[in-house]
MOPAC internal coordinates of N, CA, C and O (Angstrom, degrees):
PM7 1SCF
backbone

  N    0.0000 0     0.00 0     0.00 0    0    0    0
  C    1.4575 1     0.00 0     0.00 0    1    0    0
  C    1.5270 1   108.99 1     0.00 0    2    1    0
  O    1.2310 1   119.94 1   -52.22 1    3    2    1
  N    1.3297 1   117.72 1   127.78 1    3    2    1
  C    1.4720 1   120.64 1  -179.71 1    5    3    2
  C    1.5270 1   112.37 1   -63.53 1    6    5    3
  O    1.2310 1   121.38 1   -22.24 1    7    6    5
  N    1.2888 1   114.96 1   157.76 1    7    6    5
  C    1.4634 1   121.41 1   178.18 1    9    7    6
  C    1.5249 1   108.49 1   -94.64 1   10    9    7
  O    1.2310 1   119.56 1   -55.05 1   11   10    9
  N    1.3221 1   118.45 1   124.95 1   11   10    9
  C    1.4736 1   120.43 1  -179.94 1   13   11   10
  C    1.5322 1   112.31 1   -66.63 1   14   13   11
  O    1.2310 1   121.03 1   -34.99 1   15   14   13
  N    1.3249 1   115.63 1   145.01 1   15   14   13
  C    1.4684 1   121.54 1   178.89 1   17   15   14
  C    1.5254 1   111.11 1   -56.92 1   18   17   15
  O    1.2310 1   120.19 1   141.94 1   19   18   17
  N    1.3260 1   117.24 1   -38.06 1   19   18   17
  C    1.4676 1   120.99 1  -178.94 1   21   19   18
  C    1.5271 1   111.30 1   -62.56 1   22   21   19
  O    1.2310 1   120.22 1   145.84 1   23   22   21
  N    1.3242 1   117.19 1   -34.16 1   23   22   21
  C    1.4633 1   120.57 1   178.92 1   25   23   22
  C    1.5305 1   110.43 1   -70.53 1   26   25   23
  O    1.2310 1   120.41 1   139.39 1   27   26   25
  N    1.3212 1   116.81 1   -40.61 1   27   26   25
  C    1.4654 1   120.64 1   176.74 1   29   27   26
  C    1.5218 1   109.72 1   -60.01 1   30   29   27
  O    1.2310 1   120.98 1   132.23 1   31   30   29
  N    1.3232 1   115.74 1   -47.77 1   31   30   29
  C    1.4662 1   120.61 1   179.62 1   33   31   30
  C    1.5247 1   111.17 1   -60.20 1   34   33   31
  O    1.2310 1   120.04 1   135.64 1   35   34   33
  N    1.3193 1   117.53 1   -44.36 1   35   34   33
  C    1.4670 1   121.43 1  -178.56 1   37   35   34
  C    1.5290 1   111.36 1   -63.19 1   38   37   35
  O    1.2310 1   120.00 1   138.90 1   39   38   37
  N    1.3213 1   117.60 1   -41.10 1   39   38   37
  C    1.4673 1   120.80 1   179.42 1   41   39   38
  C    1.5308 1   111.29 1   -64.96 1   42   41   39
  O    1.2310 1   120.50 1   138.36 1   43   42   41
  N    1.3247 1   116.64 1   -41.64 1   43   42   41
  C    1.4667 1   120.06 1   178.75 1   45   43   42
  C    1.5222 1   110.25 1   -66.33 1   46   45   43
  O    1.2310 1   120.19 1   135.35 1   47   46   45
  N    1.3337 1   117.23 1   -44.65 1   47   46   45
  C    1.4725 1   120.43 1   179.29 1   49   47   46
  C    1.5281 1   112.16 1   -63.39 1   50   49   47
  O    1.2310 1   120.33 1   145.25 1   51   50   49
  N    1.3229 1   116.98 1   -34.75 1   51   50   49
  C    1.4704 1   120.52 1   178.88 1   53   51   50
  C    1.5279 1   110.75 1   -65.45 1   54   53   51
  O    1.2310 1   120.57 1   141.16 1   55   54   53
  N    1.3332 1   116.52 1   -38.84 1   55   54   53
  C    1.4635 1   121.02 1  -178.40 1   57   55   54
  C    1.5228 1   112.97 1   -83.31 1   58   57   55
  O    1.2310 1   120.66 1   150.36 1   59   58   57
  N    1.3376 1   116.34 1   -29.64 1   59   58   57
  C    1.4682 1   121.90 1  -177.92 1   61   59   58
  C    1.5334 1   106.71 1  -129.02 1   62   61   59
  O    1.2310 1   120.34 1  -100.81 1   63   62   61
  N    1.3437 1   116.96 1    79.19 1   63   62   61
  C    1.4741 1   120.80 1  -170.22 1   65   63   62
  C    1.5282 1   115.64 1   -60.24 1   66   65   63
  O    1.2310 1   120.21 1   154.24 1   67   66   65
  N    1.3415 1   117.21 1   -25.76 1   67   66   65
  C    1.4745 1   118.67 1  -178.25 1   69   67   66
  C    1.5325 1   112.43 1   -89.34 1   70   69   67
  O    1.2310 1   120.13 1  -171.07 1   71   70   69
  N    1.3247 1   117.35 1     8.93 1   71   70   69
  C    1.4664 1   121.30 1  -173.86 1   73   71   70
  C    1.5214 1   113.51 1   -82.44 1   74   73   71
  O    1.2310 1   122.02 1   -35.80 1   75   74   73
  N    1.3269 1   113.73 1   144.20 1   75   74   73
  C    1.4628 1   121.95 1   164.52 1   77   75   74
  C    1.5202 1   104.33 1   -98.42 1   78   77   75
  O    1.2310 1   120.16 1   -57.13 1   79   78   77
  N    1.3217 1   117.30 1   122.87 1   79   78   77
  C    1.4614 1   121.59 1  -173.40 1   81   79   78
  C    1.5227 1   109.94 1  -120.16 1   82   81   79
  O    1.2310 1   120.77 1   -50.47 1   83   82   81
  N    1.3216 1   116.14 1   129.53 1   83   82   81
  C    1.4616 1   122.08 1   174.02 1   85   83   82
  C    1.5169 1   107.61 1  -123.27 1   86   85   83
  O    1.2310 1   120.91 1   -58.77 1   87   86   85
  N    1.3225 1   115.87 1   121.23 1   87   86   85
  C    1.4665 1   121.40 1   179.79 1   89   87   86
  C    1.5281 1   108.06 1  -110.09 1   90   89   87
  O    1.2310 1   120.59 1   -47.63 1   91   90   89
  N    1.3326 1   116.49 1   132.37 1   91   90   89
  C    1.4625 1   122.42 1   178.13 1   93   91   90
  C    1.5241 1   108.53 1  -124.45 1   94   93   91
  O    1.2310 1   120.79 1   -50.50 1   95   94   93
  N    1.3297 1   116.10 1   129.50 1   95   94   93
  C    1.4679 1   121.39 1   175.04 1   97   95   94
  C    1.5273 1   106.63 1   -82.52 1   98   97   95
  O    1.2310 1   120.36 1   -72.33 1   99   98   97
  N    1.3177 1   116.91 1   107.67 1   99   98   97
  C    1.4627 1   121.76 1  -171.75 1  101   99   98
  C    1.5231 1   114.21 1   -71.52 1  102  101   99
  O    1.2310 1   120.59 1   147.06 1  103  102  101
  N    1.3187 1   116.48 1   -32.94 1  103  102  101
  C    1.4646 1   119.45 1  -174.47 1  105  103  102
  C    1.5264 1   112.90 1  -115.42 1  106  105  103
  O    1.2310 1   120.20 1   177.24 1  107  106  105
  N    1.3323 1   117.22 1    -2.76 1  107  106  105
  C    1.4545 1   120.35 1  -178.58 1  109  107  106
  C    1.5158 1   113.14 1    73.22 1  110  109  107
  O    1.2310 1   120.61 1  -164.83 1  111  110  109
  N    1.3505 1   116.44 1    15.17 1  111  110  109
  C    1.4602 1   119.66 1  -176.05 1  113  111  110
  C    1.5303 1   113.80 1  -112.71 1  114  113  111
  O    1.2310 1   120.31 1  -178.22 1  115  114  113
  N    1.3406 1   117.01 1     1.78 1  115  114  113
  C    1.4534 1   120.08 1  -179.47 1  117  115  114
  C    1.5223 1   113.65 1    71.55 1  118  117  115
  O    1.2310 1   119.80 1  -168.26 1  119  118  117
  N    1.3203 1   117.98 1    11.74 1  119  118  117
  C    1.4613 1   121.84 1  -179.26 1  121  119  118
  C    1.5190 1   113.72 1  -120.04 1  122  121  119
  O    1.2310 1   119.87 1   160.71 1  123  122  121
  N    1.3183 1   117.85 1   -19.29 1  123  122  121
  C    1.4685 1   122.45 1  -174.78 1  125  123  122
  C    1.5317 1   108.30 1  -125.43 1  126  125  123
  O    1.2310 1   121.18 1   -72.62 1  127  126  125
  N    1.3146 1   115.35 1   107.38 1  127  126  125
  C    1.4612 1   120.74 1  -175.52 1  129  127  126
  C    1.5285 1   111.65 1  -120.57 1  130  129  127
  O    1.2310 1   121.91 1   -21.80 1  131  130  129
  N    1.3226 1   113.96 1   158.20 1  131  130  129
  C    1.4599 1   121.88 1   167.05 1  133  131  130
  C    1.5236 1   106.63 1  -117.79 1  134  133  131
  O    1.2310 1   120.61 1   -42.94 1  135  134  133
  N    1.3072 1   116.44 1   137.06 1  135  134  133
  C    1.4630 1   122.09 1   176.56 1  137  135  134
  C    1.5195 1   108.03 1  -120.88 1  138  137  135
  O    1.2310 1   120.99 1   -56.86 1  139  138  137
  N    1.3291 1   115.70 1   123.14 1  139  138  137
  C    1.4652 1   121.27 1   173.73 1  141  139  138
  C    1.5192 1   105.82 1  -108.88 1  142  141  139
  O    1.2310 1   120.62 1   -61.43 1  143  142  141
  N    1.3223 1   116.42 1   118.57 1  143  142  141
  C    1.4591 1   121.94 1  -173.74 1  145  143  142
  C    1.5248 1   108.92 1  -123.46 1  146  145  143
  O    1.2310 1   121.12 1   -58.63 1  147  146  145
  N    1.3260 1   115.46 1   121.37 1  147  146  145
  C    1.4603 1   122.27 1   179.25 1  149  147  146
  C    1.5263 1   107.19 1  -117.51 1  150  149  147
  O    1.2310 1   120.24 1   -56.39 1  151  150  149
  N    1.3341 1   117.15 1   123.61 1  151  150  149
  C    1.4608 1   119.73 1  -176.28 1  153  151  150
  C    1.5206 1   111.57 1  -148.03 1  154  153  151
  O    1.2310 1   120.47 1   -46.18 1  155  154  153
  N    1.3334 1   116.71 1   133.82 1  155  154  153
  C    1.4654 1   120.03 1   174.39 1  157  155  154
  C    1.5349 1   112.09 1   -58.74 1  158  157  155
  O    1.2310 1   120.32 1   148.64 1  159  158  157
  N    1.3178 1   116.99 1   -31.36 1  159  158  157
  C    1.4713 1   120.12 1  -178.81 1  161  159  158
  C    1.5279 1   112.77 1   -68.32 1  162  161  159
  O    1.2310 1   119.93 1   169.96 1  163  162  161
  N    1.3345 1   117.73 1   -10.04 1  163  162  161
  C    1.4598 1   120.94 1   176.11 1  165  163  162
  C    1.5294 1   111.93 1   -78.89 1  166  165  163
  O    1.2310 1   119.88 1   168.47 1  167  166  165
  N    1.3250 1   117.84 1   -11.53 1  167  166  165
  C    1.4691 1   120.96 1  -179.00 1  169  167  166
  C    1.5250 1   110.21 1   -56.42 1  170  169  167
  O    1.2310 1   120.89 1   -50.02 1  171  170  169
  N    1.3107 1   115.91 1   129.98 1  171  170  169
  C    1.4573 1   121.56 1   178.75 1  173  171  170
  C    1.5180 1   114.34 1    85.76 1  174  173  171
  O    1.2310 1   119.98 1   172.48 1  175  174  173
  N    1.3401 1   117.64 1    -7.52 1  175  174  173
  C    1.4637 1   120.85 1   178.36 1  177  175  174
  C    1.5242 1   109.78 1   -93.28 1  178  177  175
  O    1.2310 1   120.85 1   -33.55 1  179  178  177
  N    1.3180 1   115.98 1   146.45 1  179  178  177
  C    1.4647 1   119.58 1   174.08 1  181  179  178
  C    1.5238 1   108.78 1   -68.62 1  182  181  179
  O    1.2310 1   120.60 1   -17.58 1  183  182  181
  N    1.3156 1   116.46 1   162.42 1  183  182  181
  C    1.4671 1   121.14 1   177.30 1  185  183  182
  C    1.5313 1   109.90 1   -58.63 1  186  185  183
  O    1.2310 1   120.46 1   140.56 1  187  186  185
  N    1.3286 1   116.73 1   -39.44 1  187  186  185
  C    1.4651 1   120.70 1   178.92 1  189  187  186
  C    1.5355 1   110.31 1   -61.92 1  190  189  187
  O    1.2310 1   120.12 1   135.93 1  191  190  189
  N    1.3196 1   117.38 1   -44.07 1  191  190  189
  C    1.4661 1   121.06 1   179.96 1  193  191  190
  C    1.5334 1   110.77 1   -65.31 1  194  193  191
  O    1.2310 1   120.62 1   142.77 1  195  194  193
  N    1.3305 1   116.42 1   -37.23 1  195  194  193
  C    1.4718 1   120.20 1   177.23 1  197  195  194
  C    1.5257 1   110.06 1   -62.61 1  198  197  195
  O    1.2310 1   120.69 1   133.71 1  199  198  197
  N    1.3207 1   116.28 1   -46.29 1  199  198  197
  C    1.4692 1   120.81 1  -179.56 1  201  199  198
  C    1.5278 1   110.74 1   -64.98 1  202  201  199
  O    1.2310 1   120.11 1   140.91 1  203  202  201
  N    1.3339 1   117.39 1   -39.09 1  203  202  201
  C    1.4658 1   120.71 1   177.83 1  205  203  202
  C    1.5190 1   111.02 1   -61.06 1  206  205  203
  O    1.2310 1   120.31 1   142.47 1  207  206  205
  N    1.3365 1   117.00 1   -37.53 1  207  206  205
  C    1.4665 1   120.52 1   178.19 1  209  207  206
  C    1.5277 1   110.71 1   -62.93 1  210  209  207
  O    1.2310 1   120.75 1   138.44 1  211  210  209
  N    1.3302 1   116.17 1   -41.56 1  211  210  209
  C    1.4703 1   120.12 1   179.76 1  213  211  210
  C    1.5300 1   109.94 1   -67.58 1  214  213  211
  O    1.2310 1   120.27 1   130.15 1  215  214  213
  N    1.3256 1   117.09 1   -49.85 1  215  214  213
  C    1.4663 1   119.97 1   179.58 1  217  215  214
  C    1.5306 1   111.22 1   -62.33 1  218  217  215
  O    1.2310 1   120.59 1   143.93 1  219  218  217
  N    1.3365 1   116.48 1   -36.07 1  219  218  217
  C    1.4625 1   120.35 1   177.72 1  221  219  218
  C    1.5190 1   112.15 1   -62.77 1  222  221  219
  O    1.2310 1   120.53 1   146.15 1  223  222  221
  N    1.3177 1   116.60 1   -33.85 1  223  222  221
  C    1.4642 1   120.88 1   178.53 1  225  223  222
  C    1.5251 1   111.32 1   -64.19 1  226  225  223
  O    1.2310 1   120.64 1   151.72 1  227  226  225
  N    1.3195 1   116.39 1   -28.28 1  227  226  225
  C    1.4612 1   121.45 1  -176.94 1  229  227  226
  C    1.5236 1   112.71 1   -95.32 1  230  229  227
  O    1.2310 1   120.57 1   165.23 1  231  230  229
  N    1.3208 1   116.52 1   -14.77 1  231  230  229
  C    1.4583 1   121.67 1   174.52 1  233  231  230
  C    1.5191 1   113.75 1    55.96 1  234  233  231
  O    1.2310 1   121.23 1    41.76 1  235  234  233
  N    1.3162 1   115.26 1  -138.24 1  235  234  233
  C    1.4555 1   122.49 1  -174.66 1  237  235  234
  C    1.5286 1   113.11 1   -73.28 1  238  237  235
  O    1.2310 1   120.19 1   174.93 1  239  238  237
  N    1.3209 1   117.23 1    -5.07 1  239  238  237
  C    1.4704 1   119.78 1   179.44 1  241  239  238
  C    1.5286 1   111.45 1   -65.33 1  242  241  239
  O    1.2310 1   120.88 1   148.20 1  243  242  241
  N    1.3612 1   115.93 1   -31.80 1  243  242  241
  C    1.4593 1   119.96 1   179.57 1  245  243  242
  C    1.5296 1   108.34 1   -68.04 1  246  245  243
  O    1.2310 1   121.27 1   -53.38 1  247  246  245
  N    1.3097 1   115.17 1   126.62 1  247  246  245
  C    1.4559 1   120.53 1  -176.93 1  249  247  246
  C    1.5165 1   112.32 1    86.40 1  250  249  247
  O    1.2310 1   120.51 1   171.46 1  251  250  249
  N    1.3315 1   116.63 1    -8.54 1  251  250  249
  C    1.4622 1   121.96 1   176.69 1  253  251  250
  C    1.5210 1   108.39 1  -109.49 1  254  253  251
  O    1.2310 1   120.75 1    72.13 1  255  254  253
  N    1.3526 1   116.17 1  -107.87 1  255  254  253
  C    1.4660 1   119.55 1   178.84 1  257  255  254
  C    1.5233 1   111.53 1   -66.00 1  258  257  255
  O    1.2310 1   120.65 1   154.63 1  259  258  257
  N    1.3158 1   116.37 1   -25.37 1  259  258  257
  C    1.4609 1   121.23 1   175.37 1  261  259  258
  C    1.5244 1   107.04 1  -102.97 1  262  261  259
  O    1.2310 1   121.00 1   -80.34 1  263  262  261
  N    1.3111 1   115.69 1    99.66 1  263  262  261
  C    1.4613 1   121.41 1  -170.79 1  265  263  262
  C    1.5286 1   112.57 1   -65.65 1  266  265  263
  O    1.2310 1   120.16 1   130.89 1  267  266  265
  N    1.3398 1   117.31 1   -49.11 1  267  266  265
  C    1.4632 1   120.02 1  -176.65 1  269  267  266
  C    1.5261 1   110.50 1  -144.71 1  270  269  267
  O    1.2310 1   120.89 1   -43.66 1  271  270  269
  N    1.3228 1   115.90 1   136.34 1  271  270  269
  C    1.4545 1   120.97 1   178.49 1  273  271  270
  C    1.5154 1   109.77 1  -138.03 1  274  273  271
  O    1.2310 1   121.16 1   -57.77 1  275  274  273
  N    1.3222 1   115.39 1   122.23 1  275  274  273
  C    1.4615 1   122.28 1   175.30 1  277  275  274
  C    1.5292 1   106.11 1   -97.15 1  278  277  275
  O    1.2310 1   120.10 1   -57.21 1  279  278  277
  N    1.3195 1   117.42 1   122.79 1  279  278  277
  C    1.4557 1   121.58 1  -175.66 1  281  279  278
  C    1.5236 1   110.87 1  -111.61 1  282  281  279
  O    1.2310 1   121.20 1   -46.87 1  283  282  281
  N    1.3310 1   115.31 1   133.13 1  283  282  281
  C    1.4642 1   121.74 1   166.71 1  285  283  282
  C    1.5095 1   106.74 1  -126.50 1  286  285  283
  O    1.2310 1   120.61 1   -38.10 1  287  286  285
  N    1.3170 1   116.44 1   141.90 1  287  286  285
  C    1.4571 1   121.15 1  -179.02 1  289  287  286
  C    1.5106 1   110.54 1  -132.52 1  290  289  287
  O    1.2310 1   121.10 1   -20.71 1  291  290  289
  N    1.3238 1   115.50 1   159.29 1  291  290  289
  C    1.4624 1   120.72 1   178.94 1  293  291  290
  C    1.5260 1   109.28 1  -160.12 1  294  293  291
  O    1.2310 1   121.86 1   -17.12 1  295  294  293
  N    1.3291 1   114.05 1   162.88 1  295  294  293
  C    1.4607 1   122.45 1   171.91 1  297  295  294
  C    1.5297 1   105.28 1  -102.82 1  298  297  295
  O    1.2310 1   119.41 1   -42.19 1  299  298  297
  N    1.3330 1   118.72 1   137.81 1  299  298  297
  C    1.4745 1   119.23 1   179.70 1  301  299  298
  C    1.5283 1   111.17 1   -58.73 1  302  301  299
  O    1.2310 1   121.37 1   -34.05 1  303  302  301
  N    1.3100 1   114.99 1   145.95 1  303  302  301
  C    1.4701 1   119.24 1   178.61 1  305  303  302
  C    1.4985 1   110.98 1  -101.05 1  306  305  303
  O    1.2310 1   120.10 1   180.00 1  307  306  305

C-alpha cells in the first residue's frame, strides 16, 4: 500500500517543527516522491546532515512503504 503524501509531510513536520515541507508525487503512483524541506534549524548543518534529518524523520519507511524519496533541503533566506 502506498504511503500518502500527507503522512510523509506530517512525519517530517513532527521531527522538524520549524520546517516548511512541500511533497510532490513524481510518478503519480504514490511510491515516488520529492520532498523539499526548508527549515531555520538547518542553519549551520551540512547538506548531508540536513538530508539525514529528513530521512531520520521517516525512519524505516524509506525503502519499505515509501519506495523512493528525492530530498532537497534549504535554509530560509
